N, C-alpha and C positions, 0 to 999 in steps of 0.2 A: 746298437748293434752296428759294427763297422761294414763297409762296403765288402770288404774280402769275406767277412763272415756270411753276409747275405748271399754272395755268389756260391760259397762252398754249401750253403743250406739249400739253394735252387738246384745244384747239381745233385744232391743227395735225394732230394724228392723226386727229381727226374729219373735217377737210377732206380729208386725204390718203386716208382710206378711201372717202370720198364720191366723190372722182375716180376711184379704182380701179373701184368698182363702177358708176358712171355710164358708164364705156367698155364695159362687159359687155353692155349692151343687154338682158340678159334679167331682168326685175324678179322673176319668181317664183324663178329660180336665187339671184339675190340674196338674196331674203328667206329662202328655206329654208337657205342657207348661214349667214346671220347667227343664224337660230334655233337652228342646230345647234351652233355654237361653245360657248355657255355650257354645254350637255350634255357636250360633249367635254372641256372644262377641269375642269368638276366631277367627271367621271368618272375623270380621271387623277389629280385631288387625292384623290379617293376611294380609288383603288387604292393609293396611297402611304401613306396614313394606315392603311388596313386593314393592310397589310403591318408598318408600324411597331407597330400595335397588337398583332397577333399575336404579334410578337417579344417585346414586353413581357410580354404574358400569358404566354408559353412560358418566359420567363425566371424569373417569379414562381412558375409552376407546378412547374419543375424544382428550384428552390432549396427550395421547401417540402417536395417529396417526398424530397428526399435528406436535409433536416433532420429530418423526422419519423421516417425509418427509422433513422438513428443515435441519436436522442434522443426517444423516443417521448412522454415526458411533456411535452415542451415545448408539445403541442397546447393543454394547459391554460393557458398563459400567452399564446402567439402568437395563437391563434384568437379568444378573446374581445377582445383588443387590437386586431387587425385589423378585425374586425367593427365595433367602436367608432369607429375612425379613418375606415374607409369610410363608416359612417352620418353621421359628424360632418361630413364633406367635403360631403355631399349637403344635410344640413341648414342648414349655415353658408353655402355658396355657390352651390347651384342645386338646389333641391327637386326639380324636374322632371328631373333627370338620374338619379334613382333607378330601381331596377328593370330591366325588360328593355330598354325604349326603343321597342318595336314599338306598345303601346298609344299612346305619345305621339305616334308618326307617324299612327297612325289618328286621332287627335283632330286633328292638325294638319291633315290632309287634309279633314277635316269642316269645319274652321274657314278653309279656304282660299277665302274668298269676299271681296268687295270691304268688306263691313260688319265681318268679324272678322279681317282680315289683321294687324292690329297684335297680336292675342293669340298669334300663331304664334310670336313671338319667345321667349314663356316656354318653348316645348317644343323649339324648334330654334334653337340659337346657337352661337357660338364657345364660350362659357362652358360650355354643356352638353357639348360635346366634351371639353374639359380636365378638368372634374369627372368625366365618365363614366370616362374612361381611368385617372385616378388611384384614383378610388374602387373600380372593379372590380380595379385591381391589388392594393390591399390586401386585397380579398376573397378572391382566389385565392392570395394570399400566406399567408393564414390558413387555407387548406383549405376555403374556402367552395364549396358544390356550385352553380357558376354557369357560364355559357358566354360567349363573348364575340361571338355571332352577333347577337342582339338588339341590344346595344349598338353594334355596327358599323352596323346599319340606321339608329338614330337618329343616329349620327355622320354617316353618308352623307347623310341626309336635311337635316341640318344644313348640310352643305357645299354642297349643291345649293341650298338657300334662300339661302345667303349669297351664292353667285355670282349668282343671279338678282336678288338685292337691290341689289349694285353696280353692275349694268348701267346705263349712261347713259341718260338721258331719250329720245334720238333712237333707242335701240336697238328693234327689232321686239319688242313686247310677247309673253311667254311665259306660259302659265297656270302659276301658283304650284302649283296642285293636281297637274299634270302633273310639274312639276319635282320636286316632293316624292316622288312616287309613284315616279318612274324612279330617284331616289337611293336610296330603300329598296331597290329591286330590284338596283340596283349594288351596294349594300352587302352583301346577302345572297350575291350571286355572288362577290365578293372575299372573304367571310369564309370561305365553304365550297369555293370554286372550283366552283360549281355554276351555270353561266349559264342553263341551262334552269329550274333551281330558282327563280333570282331573277325570271325573267319570269312563271312559274306562280304564284308567291308574289304578285306585283304584282295579277295578274289575280283570283287566287282569294281573297285575305285583304285587300288593300288597296282594290282598286277596286270588285270586285263589279258591275262594269260591262263594256261591250264595249271592246277595246282599240284599235279602229281610229284612235281620236282622236289617239293619242300612240305608236303602235307603232314608228314609225322611231327616234324619241328613246330609247325604251326599249330596242330592240335594241342601238343603237349604244353606249349608256351601259353595258349589261351587257358588251358585248363589250370596250369600252375599260378599264373597272375591272377585268375579269378579265384581260385580257392584261397590264395593269401589275403585278398581283399575281403573275402567272406569269412575267414577266419577271425579277422579284426572287426569287422562290421556286422558279421551275422549274415544268415542268407536272405539279405534284403531285397524288394524290388524297387526300382527307382522310383516309381510311382504308386504302386499298389494295386488293389484289385478293385477296379471300377465296376458298378452294377451293370451288366447287360443281359437282358433277359425279356422275353416276349416282344422282339424286334418286328416292326412293321413290314409286311410283305414288300411294300414298294420302297423300303428305306434306301435301296441300292441307287435309287435315282437322286436322293439327297447326297450320297457318297460321291457320286459322280460330280454333282454341282460343287460341292466343297473342294474337291480334287480340282476342277478346272480353275477356280477362284485361287485356291492355295497355290496351285503350281504356276499362275500368272504371278501372283504375289512374290513367290520365292525367286522365281528367275528375274523378275524386275528388280528385286532387292540386289540380287547378284550384279546385274547389269549396271545398276546406279552406284553400286561400290565400286566397280572396275572404272567407270568414268571419273568418280571422285578421286581415286587413288591415282589414276593416270595425271589428273589435273594437279594433284597434290605433289607428284614427283618434280613439277616444273617450278615449285616454290624453292629456290636455292638458298634464299637468305634464312638464317636461323630464327630471325625475329618473325618472319611471315609464318614460319612453321609453328613458332610458339602461339601466336595469334590463333592459328587455326585450331590447334588443340585446345586451347581455352575456350574457343567459340563451340567446339564440338561438346565440352564439358558443360557449358551454358545451355545449349541446346537441350540436352538430357536432363539437366536440372529443371528448365522450364515444362517439359513434358511431365516429369515426377510432381511438380508443383500444381500445375493447373489441371491434372487429370487425377491420377492416383499413383502415389509412391510404389504401389504394389506393381505397377505396370513397368517399372525399370526394374534392373537386376537381372538376374539369370532367367527368371521367368518361372522357375520351378513352383514358388509359392502360388502362382495364379493359375497353373496347370492342376496342382492339388486342389484348389478351392473349387474349381468349376466342375472337376471330376468326382469329388467326394462330398461335397455338401449341395443342400437344395438351392443355393444360391448359384445358379448354372449359366445364368444369361448375362453377358457383358454388353456394355453400351456400344454403339456402332464404331466408335473412334478406337475402341481398343486395338485392333489390329494394326492401325496405321501408327499408333503410338509405339508400338512394339517394334515396328519395321522401321521406322523414323530413328528410334533410340539405337536400334541394332546397326544401322547405317553409320550414324555419327560416332558410336562407340567404337566399331571396327575400323573405321577409316581415320581414327585418330593415330593409328600406328603402334599403340601400346599392345602388350600381349592380351589374348582372349580370344576364345573360340566362338564359333557361330551355330553349333550344333544345337545347343539348348535354347537360345533365342529363336532358331528356326522352329523348333518344335512348338514353343509358346505362342509365336505368332500364328502357327497353323491351328492351334487349339483356340485362339481367340476368334478365328475366322470361323470355325465349326460352332463355336458358341453362339457368336451373333447370329448366324445363319438360322440355327436352331431356334434362337428366340424369336425371330421373324416368322418362322413356321410353327411356332408353339407346340414343339414335339416333346414327348414323354422323355422321362430321365434316362432311360435306356438308350433310346433313339438319339438323345443330345449326346450322350457319352460315346456313341459310335462316331457321330460326325465330328466330335472333338478329336478323337483318335485318328480319323481319317483326314482331317485337317493338318495333324501333326506330320503325318506320312507325306501328304500332298506338298507341303511348304518345303520340308527337308529335301524331298526329292527336287523340287524346283531349284534350290539351291546346289545341291551335290550332283544331281542326276544319277542317282543311285536306287532305284525304286526298291530292289529286293533288300538293300541294306536297310533303308528306312522302314520297310514294312516289318523286317525281323526284330529291328532294335525297339520299335514300338510294342510289337508283340510280346518281347521278352520282359519289357518294362512292366507290363500290367498283367502278364500270364493270363491271357485271354485268347487261346488257341482256336476257338470256334470263330473268331473274327478274321482269321488269316486271309480268306478269300475276299473280304471287304477291303482289307488294308492292301492287298496286292492289286486290287482293282483301282483304289486310289493312287497308288505309286504308278500303276501303268498309265492312267489317265494324266496324271501330273506331268509324267516324263515326256509323254507326247506334246501336250500343250506347252510346255517349257520351250520346246524347240523354235516356237513362234517368235519368241522374244530374243533368244540367244541359242546358238548352236552349241555353245561350250559352257561348262559350268564354271562357277566362280574359282574353284580350286585350279581348274585347267588354266585359266587367264593368269592366275597369281603364280603358278608354278612356272609359266613362261617368263614372267617377270623376275622371278629368282634366279632362273637360269641365266637369264640376260645380265642380271647384276653380277653374278659371280664371274661370268666370262669377262665383262668389261674390267672388273677389279684384276683378274689374272691379267689381262692384257696390259694394264697400266704397270704392274708390278715387273 
């Protein structure tokens, strides 16, 4: 089709739409409908991409798991190699595609104003989506301790921004900030199948403001993205239905203990990551950076070789085992292995999230403490879930989001007060180590990076 024909077709579509809406007579209804359509389209695309990404991620994880179980020593070849490829893809094609993706979205939201809108394309774009998926694929293929939830949030934010960007000039204007925030919520909902978690995450972490200005768009986007994922995956739970009944009267004391330790572990992990990332930024030579990335891969390989290959990777397998089998008690070093693996995987600079590793680290803490106290299966499961909430809160400083996500993952609504208690205790104890979350620190770094690049230009 020639360019002139395309222009003629667009004019005809525009006129046709105008005639249809002019007959309606209800200006407010027309305006609301037109504003809603981009959110619906972007949500549908987000759901489809999230499902594709999860299948790619699962393929890499199952391949790695079976390979490492049969030939254990391959860790020392595959892991450093995959770490290098994943890092190189980010450095070569899109440096803002590295890491989790959530700090990038937070930075984009802050830049979503008329003066700085052009800077957002560095953080949210089609190229970011492609590099994010491929880089994280190699990371998980090499046994990297990463998750896909943070990357899915950046991917969704990129989709929503792109849809908003291609709207014609005559389309009713939509706030770029609201579009990006809604995309992030839809991404989390599609990744974890946790619609309430997506909504609470948008309020607690991304906006820190009142929701009334964009509540309809947020709710519909989360619903559409979630339904799209469910239509292809089925109405799944991320983890399933752990057995919780006959809890001890004093188990809340165990919840508090786990929350304290998990909160300290989560916030300490975040703080260590910030220190390493700051130190790494001073490595100016490419050779030094390559050595550091290979070193990170070697550390993760050593962890998997000398402990258990199950303790590397995203961590979903270890969470499933201790929640749904009689083999509930992990050795004392398990949380340390998960935390160390997460630190070196994330600080490598390749793409990969920290949500799932944080959840699995907290689960390991709950499992170890339950074994020391010789608790029943139900009480153990509660402490495992409480550890998940506590550790994720320590990293993100979002106790409500953490509680709701774990609640929706397991469909155990009778535990809501225990989980909220764990989140509250962890959130308070985390402040003793660092007043700011890992995401807050990284958001500032990305903003400074973009600003410095703009000044150079």
